[in-house]
C-alpha positions as CSV (number, residue, x, y, z in Angstrom):
1,M,-5.5,-7.5,-9.6
2,V,-4.4,-6.1,-6.2
3,N,-2.2,-3.1,-6.2
4,F,0.5,-3.4,-3.5
5,R,3.4,-1.0,-2.7
6,E,6.6,-2.5,-4.2
7,Y,10.4,-2.1,-3.2
8,V,13.2,-3.6,-4.7
9,T,16.1,-4.2,-2.1
10,S,19.7,-3.5,-3.3
11,S,20.2,-7.2,-3.9
12,G,17.3,-7.2,-6.3
13,L,14.7,-8.8,-3.8
14,R,11.1,-7.5,-4.6
15,V,9.2,-7.0,-1.4
16,F,5.5,-5.9,-1.1
17,G,3.6,-3.8,1.3
18,G,-0.1,-3.1,1.8
19,K,-1.8,0.2,1.1
20,S,-4.9,0.0,3.3
21,A,-6.4,-2.4,6.1
22,E,-8.1,-4.5,3.3
23,N,-5.1,-4.6,1.3
24,N,-2.9,-5.6,4.1
25,D,-5.4,-8.5,4.8
26,K,-5.1,-9.6,1.1
27,L,-1.3,-9.5,1.2
28,V,-1.3,-11.7,4.5
29,W,-3.8,-14.2,3.4
30,D,-1.7,-14.6,0.1
31,A,1.5,-15.1,1.9
32,G,3.1,-18.4,2.4
33,M,3.2,-19.8,5.9
34,K,7.1,-19.7,5.8
35,D,7.2,-16.2,4.6
36,I,8.5,-13.5,6.8
37,L,6.2,-10.4,7.4
38,L,7.0,-7.1,8.8
39,H,4.7,-4.5,10.6
40,T,5.4,-1.7,13.0
41,S,4.7,-2.2,16.7
42,E,2.1,0.6,16.4
43,P,-1.0,0.3,14.4
44,G,-1.2,2.1,11.0
45,S,1.5,0.6,8.9
46,P,1.8,-1.7,6.0
47,F,2.2,-5.5,6.4
48,V,5.3,-6.1,4.3
49,N,6.1,-9.6,2.8
50,V,9.9,-10.3,2.3
51,G,9.2,-13.8,1.3
52,E,10.7,-17.2,2.5
53,D,14.3,-17.2,4.0
54,P,15.5,-13.6,3.2
55,S,19.0,-12.4,4.1
56,G,19.4,-10.1,7.0
57,K,20.3,-7.2,4.8
58,N,16.8,-7.7,2.8
59,I,15.1,-7.9,6.1
60,K,16.6,-4.6,7.3
61,E,15.9,-2.8,4.1
62,A,12.3,-4.0,4.1
63,A,11.9,-2.9,7.7
64,I,12.9,0.6,6.6
65,F,10.5,0.6,3.9
66,C,7.7,-0.5,6.3
67,A,8.7,2.1,8.6
68,K,8.6,4.8,6.2
69,Y,5.1,4.1,5.2
70,S,3.8,4.0,8.7
71,Q,1.5,6.5,10.6
72,D,3.9,6.2,13.6
73,W,6.7,7.6,11.1
74,R,4.4,10.3,9.8
75,S,3.3,11.4,13.1
76,G,6.6,11.5,15.0
77,K,9.6,11.3,12.7
78,R,11.4,9.0,15.3
79,D,13.1,5.7,15.5
80,I,10.4,3.1,14.7
81,I,10.0,-0.5,16.1
82,V,9.1,-3.1,13.4
83,G,7.9,-6.6,14.3
84,K,9.1,-9.4,12.2
85,F,7.3,-12.8,12.1
86,L,6.4,-15.7,10.2
87,R,2.9,-16.0,8.3
88,G,2.4,-19.2,10.1
89,D,2.6,-17.4,13.5
90,M,-0.3,-15.4,12.6
91,N,-4.3,-15.9,12.7
92,K,-7.3,-13.7,12.4
93,S,-10.8,-14.2,14.0
94,L,-14.0,-13.3,12.3
95,K,-14.5,-10.8,14.9
96,M,-11.2,-8.8,14.1
97,K,-11.4,-5.6,12.1
98,A,-9.8,-5.4,8.5
99,G,-6.1,-5.3,8.7
100,S,-6.0,-6.7,12.4
101,W,-4.1,-10.0,13.0
102,K,-2.8,-11.7,16.2
103,V,0.7,-12.8,16.1
104,K,1.9,-15.6,18.3
105,K,5.7,-14.6,18.4
106,Q,7.8,-11.9,17.0
107,K,11.1,-10.4,17.0
108,N,11.6,-6.6,17.1
109,I,13.8,-4.6,14.8
110,K,14.7,-1.0,15.7
111,V,14.7,1.2,12.5
112,K,16.5,4.3,13.0
113,K,15.3,7.8,12.0
114,S,18.5,8.3,10.1
115,D,18.0,5.1,8.1
116,I,14.4,6.2,7.1
117,L,15.8,9.7,6.2
118,R,18.4,8.2,3.9
119,F,15.7,5.9,2.4
120,E,13.5,9.0,1.6
121,E,16.3,10.8,0.0
122,K,16.9,8.0,-2.2
123,L,13.5,7.7,-3.2
124,R,13.5,11.6,-4.0
125,E,16.5,11.2,-6.2
126,K,14.8,8.1,-8.1
127,N,11.8,10.2,-8.6
128,E,13.8,13.1,-10.0
129,T,15.6,10.8,-12.3
130,N,12.3,9.3,-13.8
């Protein structure tokens, strides 16, 4: 069994994120062709599977989750651009390294630093109560 990061949005939707390049590949290969996936515009983040036809609010919360676990966030602590795309708009050649995918078309979501900081605070509070 593959161990992904998991986050439950405020509406109860479970979303999953990769933990490594190989884990990201597994998450993408397992996704349905109509599933919405997220990844930061910079390398070094989890792919996050939000599933098929999620609400805008669920996508925003999942984008914050994606940004929080990115190398871009760890190194810069600034606003992060997250790409949103369908699994069906992605492909991978045999020559591409683990965790790398080509995306045909995507929309960008700007995740604000303040939203990531609030998300981190909620995670801390949750961990303190558990």
